[in-house]
C-alpha positions as CSV (number, residue, x, y, z in Angstrom):
1,X,97.8,132.6,56.4
2,X,101.0,133.9,54.2
3,X,104.6,133.9,54.0
4,X,106.6,134.8,57.3
5,X,110.4,135.0,58.3
6,X,111.7,132.7,60.8
7,X,112.2,133.9,64.4
8,X,109.6,136.7,63.9
9,X,106.4,137.5,65.9
10,X,103.0,138.1,64.2
11,X,99.6,139.1,65.0
12,X,96.9,137.8,62.8
13,X,93.5,138.7,62.9
14,X,90.6,136.9,61.2
15,X,86.8,136.3,61.3
16,X,84.8,133.1,62.1
17,X,81.1,132.6,61.7
18,X,79.6,132.5,65.5
19,X,77.7,129.4,64.7
20,X,80.9,127.4,64.3
21,X,82.1,128.9,68.0
22,X,80.7,127.2,71.3
23,X,77.4,129.1,72.2
24,X,78.3,130.2,75.7
25,X,79.2,133.3,77.6
26,X,82.0,131.6,78.9
27,X,84.4,130.7,75.8
28,X,88.0,129.9,77.0
29,X,90.9,128.7,75.2
30,X,91.9,125.1,75.2
31,X,95.3,125.2,76.2
32,X,97.5,122.0,75.5
33,X,99.5,120.4,77.8
34,X,102.4,121.6,77.8
35,X,101.1,125.1,76.5
36,X,102.1,126.1,72.8
37,X,104.3,129.0,73.1
38,X,104.3,129.5,69.2
39,X,100.7,130.2,69.0
40,X,98.4,131.8,71.4
41,X,95.0,133.7,71.3
42,X,94.9,137.3,72.1
43,X,91.6,138.6,71.6
44,X,88.2,137.1,70.6
45,X,85.6,139.8,70.3
46,X,82.4,140.4,68.1
47,X,83.1,141.5,64.5
48,X,82.6,145.1,63.6
49,X,81.6,144.4,60.2
50,X,79.3,141.5,60.8
51,X,76.9,140.5,63.7
52,X,77.3,136.9,62.5
53,X,80.7,136.8,62.8
54,X,83.4,136.8,65.7
55,X,86.9,138.4,65.5
56,X,89.9,136.3,66.6
57,X,93.4,137.9,67.1
58,X,96.3,135.3,67.3
59,X,99.9,135.8,68.0
60,X,102.2,133.5,66.0
61,X,106.0,133.0,66.5
62,X,107.6,131.6,63.2
63,X,109.9,129.2,64.5
64,X,110.0,126.3,62.0
65,X,111.3,126.6,58.2
66,X,109.2,125.5,55.4
67,X,105.5,124.8,56.8
68,X,104.2,125.6,60.0
69,X,101.1,124.3,61.2
70,X,99.6,125.4,64.5
71,X,96.3,125.0,66.2
72,X,94.1,127.2,68.3
73,X,91.1,125.7,70.1
74,X,88.3,127.2,71.9
75,X,85.9,125.2,74.5
76,X,82.6,126.1,76.3
77,X,83.8,126.7,79.9
78,X,80.5,124.9,81.3
79,X,80.5,122.0,78.7
80,X,84.3,121.0,77.7
81,X,82.7,118.9,74.8
82,X,81.6,121.7,73.0
83,X,84.7,123.2,70.9
84,X,86.0,124.8,68.0
85,X,89.4,124.2,66.5
86,X,91.2,126.5,64.0
87,X,94.2,125.3,62.2
88,X,96.8,128.1,60.9
89,X,99.3,127.1,58.3
90,X,102.1,129.4,57.1
91,X,104.9,129.3,55.0
92,X,108.1,130.3,56.7
93,X,111.3,131.3,55.2
94,X,114.7,130.8,56.5
95,X,117.2,133.5,57.7
96,X,119.0,133.2,54.4
97,X,116.2,133.8,52.3
98,X,114.5,137.1,51.8
99,X,111.4,137.9,49.9
100,X,109.4,141.1,49.0
101,X,105.9,139.3,49.9
102,X,106.7,138.7,53.4
103,X,104.2,140.1,55.9
104,X,105.6,142.8,58.5
105,X,106.4,141.3,61.8
106,X,104.9,142.8,65.1
107,X,107.2,145.3,66.5
């Protein structure tokens, strides 16, 4: 997803083809036990640019230096065997490092 700074919060929006998502009106987030405080789905809506894609907005808290890997899973509310998982990977720089390529954190 990019290069982030540790202990910052980011909102990431990306698109996914609808044919990869569960085909249901009752799509929910499959929360792990215990829930992951570092990654959560904020919005799932139809894409404004394409009828064949959905737009997902995820909040990611950069909490681990080097490589951070988080998973967001969506399931069909009626049939939990129908699911889609998205793996987000980000490079996280420590507090002592600074870089002009860092993404802006959410205010």
